[in-house]
Structures are given as structure tokens and as C-alpha cells.
C-alpha positions in Angstrom: 122.9 -25.0 130.7 122.7 -25.4 126.9 122.0 -29.1 127.3 119.2 -28.3 129.7 117.6 -25.8 127.3 117.9 -28.3 124.5 116.1 -31.0 126.6 113.5 -28.5 127.6 112.9 -27.6 124.0 112.5 -31.2 123.1 109.7 -31.6 125.6 107.9 -28.7 123.9 108.7 -26.3 126.8 111.3 -24.2 125.0 112.4 -20.9 126.6 110.8 -19.2 123.5 107.4 -20.9 124.2 107.5 -19.8 127.8 108.4 -16.3 126.9 105.7 -16.0 124.2 103.2 -17.4 126.7 104.2 -14.7 129.2 103.8 -12.0 126.6 100.4 -13.5 125.6 99.3 -13.3 129.2 100.3 -9.7 129.5 98.4 -8.8 126.3 95.3 -10.8 127.1 95.2 -9.6 130.7 95.4 -6.0 129.6 92.3 -6.5 127.5 90.2 -7.6 130.5 91.7 -6.0 133.5 90.3 -2.5 132.8 86.7 -3.7 133.0 86.3 -3.0 136.7 88.3 0.2 136.5 86.0 2.0 134.0 84.1 4.0 136.6 87.3 5.4 138.2 88.8 6.1 134.8 85.6 7.9 133.7 85.9 10.2 136.8 89.6 11.0 136.0 88.6 12.0 132.4 85.4 13.7 133.4 83.2 11.6 131.2 80.5 8.9 131.6 81.7 5.4 132.1 79.9 4.3 129.0 82.0 6.7 126.9 85.0 4.6 127.7 83.7 1.8 125.6 85.4 3.6 122.7 88.8 2.7 124.3 87.9 -1.0 124.2 86.4 -0.7 120.7 89.5 1.1 119.4 91.8 -1.6 120.8 89.6 -4.4 119.2 89.5 -2.7 115.9 93.2 -2.2 115.8 93.7 -5.9 116.5 91.2 -6.8 113.8 92.9 -4.7 111.1 96.5 -5.7 111.8 96.4 -9.4 112.7 95.7 -10.5 109.1 98.9 -8.6 108.0 101.0 -10.1 110.8 102.1 -13.2 108.7 103.5 -11.0 105.9 105.3 -8.7 108.4 106.9 -11.6 110.2 108.0 -13.3 107.0 109.5 -10.0 105.7 111.3 -8.7 108.8 111.8 -11.8 110.9 109.9 -13.1 113.9 112.6 -12.1 116.4 112.7 -8.5 115.3 108.9 -8.1 114.9 108.1 -9.8 118.2 110.6 -7.6 120.1 109.4 -4.5 118.4 105.8 -5.4 119.2 106.7 -5.8 122.8 108.3 -2.4 122.8 105.3 -0.8 121.2 102.9 -2.5 123.6 105.0 -1.5 126.7 105.4 2.1 125.6 101.7 2.4 124.8 100.8 0.9 128.2 102.8 3.6 130.0 101.3 6.3 127.8 97.8 5.0 128.6 98.5 5.4 132.3 99.8 8.9 131.7 96.8 9.9 129.5 95.3 13.2 130.7 92.0 12.9 128.8 89.8 10.4 126.9 91.1 11.4 123.4 94.7 10.7 124.4 93.8 7.5 126.1 92.0 6.2 122.9 95.0 7.1 120.7 97.3 5.2 123.0 94.9 2.2 123.1 95.2 2.1 119.3 99.0 2.1 119.6 98.8 -0.6 122.2 96.5 -2.6 119.9 99.1 -2.4 117.1 101.7 -4.0 119.4 99.3 -6.7 120.6 98.2 -7.5 117.0 101.8 -8.4 116.1 102.9 -9.8 119.4 100.4 -12.7 119.6 100.4 -14.2 116.1 104.1 -13.6 115.4 105.1 -15.2 118.7 102.9 -18.2 118.1 104.4 -18.5 114.6 108.0 -18.5 115.9 107.1 -21.4 118.3 105.1 -23.4 115.7 107.9 -23.3 113.2 110.6 -24.5 115.6 108.7 -27.1 117.6 108.8 -30.8 116.3 105.3 -32.2 115.6 105.6 -34.8 118.4 106.1 -32.0 121.0 103.4 -29.7 119.6 100.8 -30.6 122.2 103.0 -29.4 125.1 104.0 -26.2 123.2 100.4 -25.4 122.3 99.2 -26.1 125.9 101.8 -23.6 127.1 100.6 -21.0 124.6 96.9 -21.4 125.3 96.7 -21.0 129.1 97.0 -17.2 129.0 93.8 -17.0 126.8 91.9 -19.1 129.4 93.3 -17.6 132.6 93.6 -13.9 131.8 89.9 -13.2 131.3 89.1 -14.9 134.6 91.6 -13.1 136.9 91.7 -9.8 134.9 88.5 -8.2 136.4 89.2 -9.0 140.1 92.9 -7.9 139.6 91.7 -4.7 138.1 89.3 -4.1 140.9 92.1 -4.8 143.5 94.5 -2.3 141.9 91.8 0.3 141.5 90.6 -0.1 145.1 94.1 -0.1 146.8 96.2 2.0 144.4 95.1 3.9 141.3 93.7 2.7 137.9 96.8 4.0 136.2 98.9 1.3 137.8 97.0 -1.2 135.7 99.1 0.1 132.8 102.3 1.0 134.6 102.9 -2.5 135.9 103.5 -3.6 132.3 106.7 -1.5 132.1 109.1 -3.8 134.1 107.6 -7.0 132.6 107.8 -5.5 129.1 111.4 -4.5 129.5 112.4 -7.9 130.8 110.5 -9.6 128.0 112.2 -7.4 125.3 115.7 -8.3 126.6 114.8 -12.0 126.7 113.1 -12.0 123.3 116.2 -10.7 121.5 118.2 -13.5 123.0 115.9 -16.6 122.7 113.2 -15.9 120.0 114.4 -17.8 116.8 115.0 -15.7 113.7 112.2 -17.1 111.5 111.5 -15.5 108.2 110.5 -16.3 104.6 113.4 -16.4 102.2 111.2 -15.2 99.4 110.2 -11.5 99.3 106.6 -11.6 98.3 104.8 -8.3 97.7 102.4 -6.8 100.2 98.8 -7.7 99.2 97.3 -4.2 99.5 93.8 -5.1 98.0 93.5 -8.1 100.3 94.6 -6.0 103.3 92.1 -3.2 102.6 89.2 -5.6 102.0 90.0 -7.6 105.2 90.4 -4.5 107.2 87.1 -3.1 106.0 85.3 -6.4 106.7 86.8 -6.7 110.2 86.3 -3.1 111.3 82.7 -3.1 110.0 82.0 -6.3 111.9 83.6 -5.1 115.2 81.8 -1.8 114.9 78.5 -3.5 114.4 79.1 -5.8 117.4 79.6 -2.7 119.6 76.3 -1.2 118.6 73.7 -3.4 120.4 72.9 -2.0 123.8 74.7 1.3 123.1 72.8 4.6 123.6 71.1 5.7 120.4 71.2 2.3 118.8 70.5 2.6 115.1 69.1 -0.6 113.4 69.8 0.7 109.8 73.4 1.5 110.8 73.8 -2.0 112.4 72.4 -3.7 109.3 74.4 -1.6 106.9 77.7 -2.4 108.8 76.9 -6.1 108.7 76.1 -5.9 105.0 79.3 -4.0 104.3 81.3 -6.5 106.3 79.8 -9.5 104.5 80.4 -7.8 101.1 84.1 -7.0 101.9 84.6 -10.5 103.3 83.3 -12.2 100.1 85.4 -9.9 98.0 88.5 -10.8 100.1 87.8 -14.5 99.7 87.5 -14.2 96.0 90.7 -12.1 95.9 92.6 -14.6 98.0 91.7 -17.5 95.7 92.8 -15.6 92.6 95.8 -13.5 93.7 99.3 -14.8 92.9 100.6 -13.7 96.3 97.6 -13.2 98.6 98.0 -11.9 102.2 96.2 -15.0 103.4 96.3 -18.3 101.6 93.3 -20.5 102.1 95.2 -23.7 101.2 95.1 -24.9 104.9 91.3 -25.0 104.7 91.7 -28.1 102.5 93.3 -29.9 105.4 90.5 -31.7 107.3 91.9 -31.2 110.8 92.5 -27.5 110.3 89.1 -26.9 108.7 87.3 -28.5 111.7 89.1 -26.3 114.1 88.1 -23.3 112.0 84.4 -24.1 111.7 83.3 -26.0 114.8 86.3 -24.7 116.7 85.3 -21.1 116.2 81.8 -21.8 117.6 83.5 -23.3 120.7 85.8 -20.3 121.1 82.8 -18.0 120.8 80.9 -19.9 123.6 83.8 -20.0 126.1 84.6 -16.3 125.4 81.1 -15.5 126.7 81.7 -17.2 130.1 83.9 -14.6 131.8 81.3 -12.0 130.6 78.3 -13.9 131.9 79.4 -15.3 135.2 80.1 -12.0 137.0 76.7 -10.7 135.7 74.9 -13.8 136.9 76.4 -13.5 140.4 76.2 -9.7 140.8 73.2 -8.6 138.8 71.2 -11.8 139.0 72.0 -12.9 142.5 72.8 -9.6 144.1 76.4 -10.5 145.2 79.1 -7.9 145.6 82.0 -7.7 143.2 84.6 -9.2 145.6 82.7 -12.4 146.4 81.6 -12.8 142.8 85.3 -12.6 141.8 86.2 -15.2 144.4 83.7 -17.6 142.9 84.8 -17.0 139.4 88.4 -17.9 140.4 87.2 -21.5 140.7 87.3 -21.5 136.8 91.0 -20.5 137.0 91.7 -23.3 139.5 90.1 -25.8 137.1 92.2 -24.5 134.2 95.4 -24.7 136.2 94.8 -28.2 137.8 94.2 -30.0 134.5 97.1 -28.5 132.5 99.7 -31.2 133.4 97.2 -34.0 132.4 96.2 -32.5 129.0 99.0 -34.0 127.0 98.7 -37.5 128.5 95.0 -37.4 127.8 95.5 -36.5 124.1 98.2 -39.1 123.7 96.0 -41.8 125.4 92.7 -41.1 123.7 93.6 -39.4 120.5 92.1 -36.1 119.3 88.7 -37.4 118.0 87.7 -39.4 121.1 89.0 -36.7 123.5 87.3 -33.7 121.7 84.0 -35.5 121.4 83.9 -36.9 125.0 85.3 -33.8 126.6 83.2 -31.6 124.4 80.0 -33.2 125.7 81.2 -32.6 129.2 81.9 -29.0 128.4 78.4 -28.5 127.1 77.0 -30.1 130.3 79.1 -27.8 132.4 77.9 -24.7 130.6 74.3 -25.8 130.9 74.8 -26.6 134.6 75.5 -22.9 135.2 71.9 -22.3 134.2 70.7 -24.2 137.3 72.7 -22.2 139.8 70.6 -20.2 142.2 71.3 -17.9 145.2 70.5 -20.9 147.4 72.9 -23.3 145.7 75.6 -24.4 148.3 78.9 -22.7 147.7 80.7 -26.0 147.4 78.5 -27.0 144.6 78.9 -23.7 142.8 82.7 -24.1 143.1 82.5 -27.6 141.8 80.5 -26.7 138.8 82.7 -23.8 137.9 85.9 -25.7 138.6 84.9 -28.7 136.4 83.8 -26.2 133.7 87.3 -24.8 133.8 88.8 -28.3 133.4 86.7 -29.2 130.4 87.1 -25.9 128.6 90.9 -26.0 129.2 91.2 -29.5 127.7 89.0 -28.6 124.7 90.8 -25.4 124.0 94.2 -27.0 124.1 93.1 -29.9 122.0 91.5 -27.8 119.3 94.4 -25.3 119.2 96.9 -28.2 118.8 94.9 -30.1 116.2 94.7 -26.9 114.1 98.4 -27.2 113.2 98.9 -30.9 113.5 98.8 -31.6 109.8 99.8 -28.2 108.4 103.1 -28.4 106.4 105.9 -26.1 107.5 105.6 -24.1 104.2 102.0 -23.2 104.9 102.5 -22.5 108.7 102.7 -18.7 108.3 99.4 -18.5 106.3 97.6 -21.0 108.5 98.7 -19.1 111.7 97.5 -15.8 110.3 94.1 -17.3 109.3 93.8 -19.1 112.7 94.8 -15.9 114.6 92.2 -13.8 112.7 89.5 -16.3 113.3 90.4 -16.6 117.0 90.2 -12.8 117.4 86.8 -12.7 115.7 85.5 -15.5 117.9 86.6 -13.8 121.1 84.9 -10.6 120.0 81.8 -12.4 118.9 81.7 -14.3 122.2 80.8 -11.1 124.1 78.1 -10.4 121.5 76.9 -14.0 121.8 76.6 -13.6 125.6 74.7 -10.3 125.1 72.3 -12.0 122.7 71.7 -14.8 125.2 70.8 -12.3 127.9 68.4 -10.5 125.5 66.9 -13.8 124.6 66.6 -14.7 128.3 64.8 -11.4 129.0 62.4 -12.0 126.2 61.6 -15.5 127.3 61.3 -14.4 131.0 58.9 -11.6 130.1 56.9 -14.0 127.9 56.5 -16.5 130.7 55.9 -13.8 133.3 59.1 -14.6 135.1 61.2 -11.9 136.8 64.0 -11.5 139.3 61.5 -11.9 142.2 60.3 -15.2 140.9 63.4 -16.7 139.4 66.6 -14.7 140.2 69.0 -14.3 137.2 66.6 -15.9 134.8 68.0 -13.9 131.8 71.6 -14.9 132.5 70.6 -18.5 133.2 68.9 -18.8 129.9 72.0 -17.2 128.3 74.1 -20.1 129.6 71.7 -22.5 127.9 72.0 -20.5 124.7 75.8 -20.6 124.6 75.8 -24.3 125.6 73.6 -24.9 122.5 76.1 -23.0 120.4 79.0 -25.1 121.8 77.0 -28.3 121.0 76.5 -27.2 117.4 80.3 -26.6 117.1 80.9 -30.0 118.6 79.0 -31.7 115.8 81.7 -30.6 113.3 84.2 -32.8 115.3 82.3 -35.9 114.1 83.9 -35.3 110.6 87.4 -36.2 112.1 88.9 -39.5 111.3 89.9 -41.8 114.1 93.6 -41.1 113.5 93.2 -37.3 113.1 96.4 -35.5 114.2 98.2 -38.8 114.8 101.6 -37.2 113.9 101.2 -35.1 117.0 99.3 -37.3 119.4 101.1 -40.5 118.4 97.9 -42.3 119.1 97.6 -45.3 116.7 94.3 -45.8 114.9 92.1 -48.8 115.8 
């Protein structure tokens, strides 16, 4: 058995990587599965469905505050202990969310759940990154990235199924058995990774980063909310930018900053942070836009809309075994540019779908889109750490996790902005649902395709042998 585990770890599919991926799936799924349950939850709490947005916002804000501190916490207390504790917090908070008698209790438990999720994801990834050889990093990262791609796709239909045939509270209760099993396994197989040096906690950096992130997340929640205040929106954005600039200045000057920016000097890491963040923003908008296109734009019911969206999941799943061979054969630069162009085309193709489009063609477009986004997501996530030295891995992982969380949140805002742009263009051209069904959502897909294309341009800065230590693709 030990020999089999060792051989599995050598291929990048260590038990730790599989366990962390499972925990990621549970965390990502929990962030999306409640979307279709909001009306039923609102009835239980005696509030309007829109009031439950505070539960989602509280969760996102907690993630935004604590993720930047996750690297220090893991280095200080050890990855195994922190990851197991995070699982315990997340599981307990899930049960308490399901037992919540009112909105106030539910929001408080969502904050507690966010605290567990904020530590679970980056600390788990750090434990895998530090113990996986470079030549097997592609497979390990591919294992860790599939939850972020799949959970947003299957979350809404799963939440709808549970709500329709059981009760919305079971959305949270089902985390209990999986969480307990994961905790037992984590204590046995997660490596005890920690920093030998005891650096002090960077309180000024933490407070500045927390202020910047909370202000930004709060500002992102305002557009479209009842009683929207433009001065408040602008003020929050200004406060976020000011706190962010102060944090950057502090991180460059502090002796022991919470987040070191050294990794930004590594070309491969920098590309995945700049252009890669735009890509992550664009794909995060897809699970938000597709159901709206089918249900609001085309008048489909939630069940049939969910069945169509599952084609994206199939595309993600089918291509996974081929991702590593593709990276090894083509190298990072050729793969990311070629596949990135196909991803942009697939996003733009969604803008040409109509209620009359044959079902087989819709499934083909969505399935291929899932293929291209999966390959691109895995490639970017792997390249990010390809050239990062082991000594900088904790800081780089914290920076990457923070940027990823921001990109996911901004993706929803990006999709909303695309819809607003589509509405403005449709009204300006005299187009409406009766003339061109789903026009605003279709223009939104063109908008996010353009954003993804802009992010792709940054990939041109890569050298031909970028990430060669991981891909083992020789230059030339």
C-alpha cells in the first residue's frame, strides 16, 4: 500500500492532492449551490429574497479579509493543523447555517463558514505545492483546479433539486458526513508543512489589505441593489484603491510583510497574475450569464436550462486526462495562446445562440467552451508556480489565492456590467426581446470575450521555454 501511495504521489496524484481537491469542491459548491434556494430560504426567514444577498456578501467579505493572512497562519501553525481546523470550522458552520432560525443567525454562521473556507483553500494548495516535484506539478494543479470549474456549473441545479425534493437546509447538512471524513483523512495524510522561522504578524499590512478588499467587495455588491448610491459606490472604490496603494507601499518596505511581492519579478508568475486574472474574471461570469440567457432571455424553465449548462461540465470532465499531455507536447506559451484564442471564440459563440438554435449545436458550443476553459485554467494555474522557488511558495500562494478570489468576485460584476451594456446598446438600436431575444445577455458574452482577449495579449510576453521545468518541453 505504501509503495502504491508513493507511486501515486510521483505522478502528482498524491492522496493529499485528492483530499484537498475534494475539500475545494465542497467549499466552492457551497458558494454556488444556494443560488436557486434563495426564495425558499427567504420564506423560512420571513424576508424578501433580495435581503439574503447579505449572506452571500458576508461570506465573500470574510474570504477577502482572511485569505491574505492564510500564508502566515499556515507557516506559523503548520499546514496539517490549519487545514484540519479549517475543515472543522467549515463543517460546523455548515450545520449551524442549516439550523439557523432567522436571517441574523444565518449571516453570522456564513461569516464563520467563510473563515473556514478562507483557510481551507490556500493552505491546502500550499501543502500540495510544497510537496510536489516540479515535473509532476501539472497533474497536481489539474487535480486542484477542477473543483473551481465544475462546482459553479453543477451547484445551481443541485441546489434546485435539493430544495424541490427535500428542504433547503439539507444543502448545508450534507456537508457534515463529508466534512467529518475529510477531517479524519486530513490528519493522516496532509504533510506537516511550516516555516521554521517565526516571523511576526504584519498587522498594518493585514488591516490595509482587509480594508481594501472589504471596500471593493462591498462596492461590487452595490450595483443593481435597491437604493443604489453612486457617491457611496465611488467612495468605497476610492477607499479600496487608497488602502491597496498603501498596502503595496508597506509590503515593499516592511522587513517581514504579510505578502511579499518578490514573485511578481518572476515573468511566468507575473503573466498569470495580470492577464491570468482577466481570464479568471471572464470565465467566472459564464455560470452567471448562461442561466440568465436561457431563462430570462429565451424563456426556458430552470430545469431545462440547468440540463443545457451541464454540457459545460461534460466538456471540463472529458478534457482533463488530455490536459497534461497537451502541455507537455506544446509547451505553455503555444498552448495558452492557441487554446486562449479558441476560448475567446467559444465565449463569443454564445452570443449567437437563439431560441431556434438546434439543441445539439447549443450542447456543442457549451461543451467545447468547457473544454477550452478547463485547459486554459489548468495551464495558467500551473504556470503560476512553475518557476517559483520553494522559499517563496507560501508568499506566492497567498498572493495568487487573493488575486483569484478577487477575480471570481469581479467576474459576477463583469457579467452584470456586460448585461447593463447590452441593455444600453439594445435600447439605443431599438432592439428588444420581441425583436432579438436575449440581446442584453448576448452582448454581455461579447463583452467578456473581449476581456478574455485582452488578458490573452499578456501571454505574448512569455518566452518559448516558459515553465519548461514543469512541462519538460524543450525550446526550439
